[in-house]
Biopython code that builds the backbone (N, CA, C, O; Angstrom):
import numpy as np
from Bio.PDB.StructureBuilder import StructureBuilder

atoms = [
    (1, "MET", "N", (1.407, 10.100, -1.510)),
    (1, "MET", "CA", (0.364, 9.234, -1.272)),
    (1, "MET", "C", (0.315, 8.312, -3.372)),
    (1, "MET", "O", (0.240, 8.739, -4.524)),
    (2, "GLU", "N", (0.401, 7.158, -2.787)),
    (2, "GLU", "CA", (0.109, 6.298, -4.069)),
    (2, "GLU", "C", (-0.455, 5.532, -4.089)),
    (2, "GLU", "O", (-0.058, 4.367, -4.105)),
    (3, "LEU", "N", (-1.870, 5.991, -4.096)),
    (3, "LEU", "CA", (-3.510, 4.864, -4.314)),
    (3, "LEU", "C", (-3.518, 3.999, -5.126)),
    (3, "LEU", "O", (-3.145, 4.161, -6.288)),
    (4, "GLU", "N", (-3.974, 2.862, -4.616)),
    (4, "GLU", "CA", (-3.996, 2.056, -5.966)),
    (4, "GLU", "C", (-5.758, 0.851, -5.664)),
    (4, "GLU", "O", (-5.742, 0.242, -4.594)),
    (5, "LEU", "N", (-6.376, 0.742, -6.102)),
    (5, "LEU", "CA", (-7.979, 0.185, -6.618)),
    (5, "LEU", "C", (-7.680, -1.235, -6.698)),
    (5, "LEU", "O", (-7.245, -1.686, -7.758)),
    (6, "TYR", "N", (-7.902, -2.123, -5.511)),
    (6, "TYR", "CA", (-8.432, -3.581, -5.570)),
    (6, "TYR", "C", (-9.753, -4.058, -5.926)),
    (6, "TYR", "O", (-10.666, -3.238, -5.831)),
    (7, "GLY", "N", (-10.038, -5.288, -6.337)),
    (7, "GLY", "CA", (-11.175, -5.501, -6.656)),
    (7, "GLY", "C", (-11.552, -6.667, -5.196)),
    (7, "GLY", "O", (-10.870, -6.492, -4.186)),
    (8, "ALA", "N", (-12.577, -7.743, -5.177)),
    (8, "ALA", "CA", (-12.397, -8.023, -4.108)),
    (8, "ALA", "C", (-11.740, -9.048, -3.823)),
    (8, "ALA", "O", (-11.328, -9.491, -2.751)),
    (9, "ASP", "N", (-11.639, -9.553, -5.338)),
    (9, "ASP", "CA", (-10.353, -10.986, -5.228)),
    (9, "ASP", "C", (-9.071, -10.281, -5.124)),
    (9, "ASP", "O", (-8.268, -11.019, -5.694)),
    (10, "ASP", "N", (-8.578, -9.445, -4.780)),
    (10, "ASP", "CA", (-7.151, -8.982, -4.198)),
    (10, "ASP", "C", (-6.962, -8.625, -5.912)),
    (10, "ASP", "O", (-6.175, -7.770, -5.505)),
    (11, "LYS", "N", (-6.938, -8.484, -7.290)),
    (11, "LYS", "CA", (-7.136, -7.871, -8.699)),
    (11, "LYS", "C", (-6.886, -6.670, -8.634)),
    (11, "LYS", "O", (-7.785, -5.947, -8.203)),
    (12, "PHE", "N", (-5.534, -6.027, -9.056)),
    (12, "PHE", "CA", (-5.327, -4.952, -9.067)),
    (12, "PHE", "C", (-5.905, -4.177, -10.583)),
    (12, "PHE", "O", (-5.657, -4.488, -11.748)),
    (13, "TYR", "N", (-6.969, -2.795, -9.895)),
    (13, "TYR", "CA", (-7.762, -2.579, -11.164)),
    (13, "TYR", "C", (-7.067, -1.355, -11.721)),
    (13, "TYR", "O", (-6.998, -1.155, -12.933)),
    (14, "SER", "N", (-6.437, -0.356, -10.607)),
    (14, "SER", "CA", (-5.896, 0.367, -11.353)),
    (14, "SER", "C", (-5.406, 2.117, -10.390)),
    (14, "SER", "O", (-6.108, 3.004, -9.905)),
    (15, "LYS", "N", (-4.226, 1.966, -10.470)),
    (15, "LYS", "CA", (-3.655, 3.580, -9.683)),
    (15, "LYS", "C", (-4.851, 4.651, -9.876)),
    (15, "LYS", "O", (-5.424, 4.840, -10.949)),
    (16, "LEU", "N", (-5.119, 5.281, -8.736)),
    (16, "LEU", "CA", (-6.000, 6.584, -8.083)),
    (16, "LEU", "C", (-4.751, 7.401, -8.017)),
    (16, "LEU", "O", (-4.161, 7.677, -6.972)),
    (17, "ASP", "N", (-4.245, 7.920, -9.734)),
    (17, "ASP", "CA", (-3.455, 8.846, -9.938)),
    (17, "ASP", "C", (-3.977, 10.478, -10.521)),
    (17, "ASP", "O", (-3.240, 11.329, -11.020)),
    (18, "GLN", "N", (-5.382, 10.573, -10.291)),
    (18, "GLN", "CA", (-5.436, 11.964, -11.097)),
    (18, "GLN", "C", (-6.350, 12.324, -9.828)),
    (18, "GLN", "O", (-7.228, 11.754, -9.180)),
    (19, "GLU", "N", (-5.417, 14.087, -9.794)),
    (19, "GLU", "CA", (-5.939, 14.393, -7.880)),
    (19, "GLU", "C", (-7.342, 14.867, -8.073)),
    (19, "GLU", "O", (-8.237, 14.789, -7.231)),
    (20, "ASP", "N", (-7.450, 15.447, -9.470)),
    (20, "ASP", "CA", (-8.945, 16.164, -9.038)),
    (20, "ASP", "C", (-9.818, 15.032, -9.725)),
    (20, "ASP", "O", (-10.734, 15.403, -10.459)),
    (21, "ALA", "N", (-9.627, 13.867, -9.563)),
    (21, "ALA", "CA", (-10.997, 13.099, -10.194)),
    (21, "ALA", "C", (-11.874, 12.718, -9.365)),
    (21, "ALA", "O", (-11.068, 12.349, -8.512)),
    (22, "LEU", "N", (-12.824, 12.510, -8.925)),
    (22, "LEU", "CA", (-13.876, 11.875, -7.916)),
    (22, "LEU", "C", (-13.876, 10.603, -8.221)),
    (22, "LEU", "O", (-13.790, 10.141, -9.359)),
    (23, "LEU", "N", (-14.004, 9.812, -6.885)),
    (23, "LEU", "CA", (-13.794, 8.187, -6.517)),
    (23, "LEU", "C", (-14.690, 7.498, -7.422)),
    (23, "LEU", "O", (-14.475, 6.342, -7.789)),
    (24, "GLY", "N", (-15.894, 8.321, -7.865)),
    (24, "GLY", "CA", (-16.721, 7.252, -8.823)),
    (24, "GLY", "C", (-16.469, 7.258, -10.596)),
    (24, "GLY", "O", (-17.391, 7.047, -11.384)),
    (25, "SER", "N", (-15.050, 7.539, -11.013)),
    (25, "SER", "CA", (-14.695, 7.793, -11.656)),
    (25, "SER", "C", (-14.098, 6.636, -12.215)),
    (25, "SER", "O", (-14.098, 6.413, -13.426)),
    (26, "TYR", "N", (-13.367, 5.573, -10.989)),
    (26, "TYR", "CA", (-12.805, 4.943, -11.210)),
    (26, "TYR", "C", (-13.657, 3.518, -11.108)),
    (26, "TYR", "O", (-14.481, 3.569, -10.195)),
    (27, "PRO", "N", (-13.651, 2.464, -11.714)),
    (27, "PRO", "CA", (-14.484, 1.364, -11.346)),
    (27, "PRO", "C", (-13.968, 0.791, -10.162)),
    (27, "PRO", "O", (-12.977, 0.063, -10.104)),
    (28, "VAL", "N", (-14.861, 1.240, -8.983)),
    (28, "VAL", "CA", (-15.393, 1.054, -8.012)),
    (28, "VAL", "C", (-16.669, -0.013, -7.925)),
    (28, "VAL", "O", (-17.669, -0.090, -8.639)),
    (29, "ASP", "N", (-16.308, -0.701, -6.928)),
    (29, "ASP", "CA", (-17.683, -1.918, -6.646)),
    (29, "ASP", "C", (-16.778, -2.314, -5.208)),
    (29, "ASP", "O", (-15.697, -2.038, -4.688)),
    (30, "ASP", "N", (-18.567, -3.540, -4.837)),
    (30, "ASP", "CA", (-18.412, -3.665, -3.394)),
    (30, "ASP", "C", (-17.211, -3.796, -3.077)),
    (30, "ASP", "O", (-16.472, -3.028, -3.692)),
    (31, "GLY", "N", (-16.432, -4.848, -1.948)),
    (31, "GLY", "CA", (-15.589, -5.200, -1.830)),
    (31, "GLY", "C", (-14.337, -4.469, -2.304)),
    (31, "GLY", "O", (-13.289, -4.373, -1.665)),
    (32, "CYS", "N", (-14.540, -4.066, -3.276)),
    (32, "CYS", "CA", (-13.196, -3.217, -3.333)),
    (32, "CYS", "C", (-12.468, -2.595, -2.028)),
    (32, "CYS", "O", (-13.003, -2.182, -1.000)),
    (33, "ARG", "N", (-10.743, -2.658, -2.449)),
    (33, "ARG", "CA", (-10.400, -2.130, -1.154)),
    (33, "ARG", "C", (-9.318, -0.776, -1.968)),
    (33, "ARG", "O", (-9.225, -0.791, -3.195)),
    (34, "ILE", "N", (-8.643, 0.211, -1.224)),
    (34, "ILE", "CA", (-7.926, 1.160, -1.321)),
    (34, "ILE", "C", (-6.753, 1.038, -0.902)),
    (34, "ILE", "O", (-6.678, 1.522, 0.227)),
    (35, "HIS", "N", (-5.696, 0.586, -1.291)),
    (35, "HIS", "CA", (-4.097, -0.058, -0.632)),
    (35, "HIS", "C", (-3.444, 1.588, -1.148)),
    (35, "HIS", "O", (-3.557, 2.343, -2.113)),
    (36, "ASP", "N", (-2.534, 1.531, 0.512)),
    (36, "ASP", "CA", (-1.599, 3.313, 0.057)),
    (36, "ASP", "C", (-0.440, 2.263, -0.205)),
    (36, "ASP", "O", (-0.458, 1.304, 0.566)),
    (37, "SER", "N", (0.265, 2.275, -0.876)),
    (37, "SER", "CA", (1.724, 1.363, -1.320)),
    (37, "SER", "C", (2.888, 2.612, -1.117)),
    (37, "SER", "O", (4.093, 2.638, -1.367)),
    (38, "GLN", "N", (2.271, 3.286, -0.739)),
    (38, "GLN", "CA", (3.889, 4.693, -0.069)),
    (38, "GLN", "C", (4.556, 4.318, 0.737)),
    (38, "GLN", "O", (5.750, 4.196, 1.011)),
    (39, "ILE", "N", (2.581, 3.937, 1.520)),
    (39, "ILE", "CA", (2.661, 3.535, 3.449)),
    (39, "ILE", "C", (3.232, 2.309, 3.589)),
    (39, "ILE", "O", (3.882, 2.133, 4.620)),
    (40, "SER", "N", (3.157, 1.493, 2.871)),
    (40, "SER", "CA", (3.306, -0.074, 2.684)),
    (40, "SER", "C", (4.614, -0.039, 2.692)),
    (40, "SER", "O", (5.146, -0.505, 3.700)),
    (41, "SER", "N", (5.311, 0.390, 1.842)),
    (41, "SER", "CA", (6.977, 0.484, 1.064)),
    (41, "SER", "C", (7.240, 0.892, 2.581)),
    (41, "SER", "O", (7.906, 0.033, 3.159)),
    (42, "LEU", "N", (6.941, 1.820, 3.259)),
    (42, "LEU", "CA", (7.490, 2.885, 3.987)),
    (42, "LEU", "C", (7.605, 1.920, 5.750)),
    (42, "LEU", "O", (8.431, 2.022, 6.657)),
    (43, "ALA", "N", (6.611, 1.218, 5.628)),
    (43, "ALA", "CA", (6.549, 0.307, 6.735)),
    (43, "ALA", "C", (7.531, -1.018, 6.619)),
    (43, "ALA", "O", (7.751, -1.660, 7.646)),
    (44, "THR", "N", (8.116, -1.424, 5.368)),
    (44, "THR", "CA", (8.489, -2.615, 5.280)),
    (44, "THR", "C", (9.730, -2.311, 5.215)),
    (44, "THR", "O", (10.540, -3.102, 5.698)),
    (45, "GLY", "N", (10.282, -0.815, 4.466)),
    (45, "GLY", "CA", (11.531, -0.368, 5.403)),
    (45, "GLY", "C", (12.099, -0.138, 6.688)),
    (45, "GLY", "O", (13.315, -0.270, 6.824)),
    (46, "LEU", "N", (11.461, 0.151, 7.540)),
    (46, "LEU", "CA", (10.989, 0.596, 8.357)),
    (46, "LEU", "C", (11.197, -1.320, 9.547)),
    (46, "LEU", "O", (12.136, -1.571, 10.303)),
    (47, "ALA", "N", (10.249, -2.035, 9.317)),
    (47, "ALA", "CA", (10.016, -3.326, 9.689)),
    (47, "ALA", "C", (12.087, -4.268, 9.153)),
    (47, "ALA", "O", (12.637, -5.238, 9.675)),
    (48, "SER", "N", (12.404, -3.671, 8.386)),
    (48, "SER", "CA", (13.671, -4.290, 8.160)),
    (48, "SER", "C", (14.521, -3.598, 8.615)),
    (48, "SER", "O", (15.381, -4.174, 7.949)),
    (49, "ALA", "N", (15.179, -2.749, 9.243)),
    (49, "ALA", "CA", (15.750, -1.508, 9.570)),
    (49, "ALA", "C", (15.615, -2.208, 11.359)),
    (49, "ALA", "O", (16.459, -2.546, 12.189)),
    (50, "MET", "N", (14.414, -2.185, 11.346)),
    (50, "MET", "CA", (14.477, -3.094, 13.348)),
    (50, "MET", "C", (15.002, -4.496, 13.467)),
    (50, "MET", "O", (15.650, -4.872, 14.444)),
    (51, "THR", "N", (14.668, -5.341, 12.327)),
    (51, "THR", "CA", (15.102, -6.919, 12.525)),
    (51, "THR", "C", (16.589, -6.550, 12.184)),
    (51, "THR", "O", (17.398, -7.167, 12.877)),
    (52, "SER", "N", (17.188, -5.582, 11.166)),
    (52, "SER", "CA", (18.558, -5.161, 11.373)),
    (52, "SER", "C", (19.460, -4.906, 12.481)),
    (52, "SER", "O", (20.600, -5.307, 12.721)),
    (53, "HIS", "N", (18.573, -4.055, 13.161)),
    (53, "HIS", "CA", (18.629, -3.377, 14.802)),
    (53, "HIS", "C", (19.181, -4.924, 15.605)),
    (53, "HIS", "O", (20.151, -5.192, 16.314)),
    (54, "TRP", "N", (18.096, -5.670, 15.112)),
    (54, "TRP", "CA", (17.924, -6.218, 16.577)),
    (54, "TRP", "C", (18.735, -7.132, 16.306)),
    (54, "TRP", "O", (19.322, -7.576, 17.292)),
    (55, "GLY", "N", (19.238, -8.024, 14.384)),
    (55, "GLY", "CA", (20.391, -8.605, 14.998)),
    (55, "GLY", "C", (21.720, -8.720, 15.322)),
    (55, "GLY", "O", (22.514, -9.491, 15.861)),
    (56, "LYS", "N", (21.621, -7.183, 14.546)),
    (56, "LYS", "CA", (22.315, -6.976, 15.437)),
    (56, "LYS", "C", (23.279, -6.709, 16.936)),
    (56, "LYS", "O", (24.479, -6.760, 17.205)),
    (57, "THR", "N", (22.432, -6.504, 17.448)),
    (57, "THR", "CA", (22.136, -6.862, 18.519)),
    (57, "THR", "C", (22.187, -7.758, 19.453)),
    (57, "THR", "O", (22.846, -7.651, 20.488)),
    (58, "MET", "N", (21.553, -8.607, 19.166)),
    (58, "MET", "CA", (21.668, -10.427, 19.419)),
    (58, "MET", "C", (23.065, -11.022, 19.551)),
    (58, "MET", "O", (23.636, -11.672, 20.426)),
    (59, "ALA", "N", (23.465, -10.456, 18.107)),
    (59, "ALA", "CA", (24.481, -11.159, 17.516)),
    (59, "ALA", "C", (25.669, -10.627, 18.796)),
    (59, "ALA", "O", (26.306, -11.470, 19.427)),
    (60, "VAL", "N", (25.819, -9.258, 19.022)),
    (60, "VAL", "CA", (27.013, -8.796, 20.428)),
    (60, "VAL", "C", (26.568, -9.586, 22.168)),
    (60, "VAL", "O", (27.273, -9.354, 23.150)),
]
sb = StructureBuilder()
sb.init_structure("model")
sb.init_model(0)
sb.init_chain("A")
sb.init_seg("    ")
for serial, (resi, resn, name, xyz) in enumerate(atoms, 1):
    if name == "N":
        sb.init_residue(resn, " ", resi, " ")
    sb.init_atom(name, np.array(xyz, "f"), 0.0, 1.0, " ", f" {name:<3s}", serial, name[0])
structure = sb.get_structure()
């Protein structure tokens, strides 16, 4: 899992890459969000594979 911290304005703050660190040790404010970039890339790959599959199916 690759976690990233973004501010309320969608500005990248930092990666949450220290496994033993508490969330409070990062610059977390109200409105921040945590994003799992690994899941996002998996979903993008899956969507791309599905689009490719449907494109081949529709072309036949």
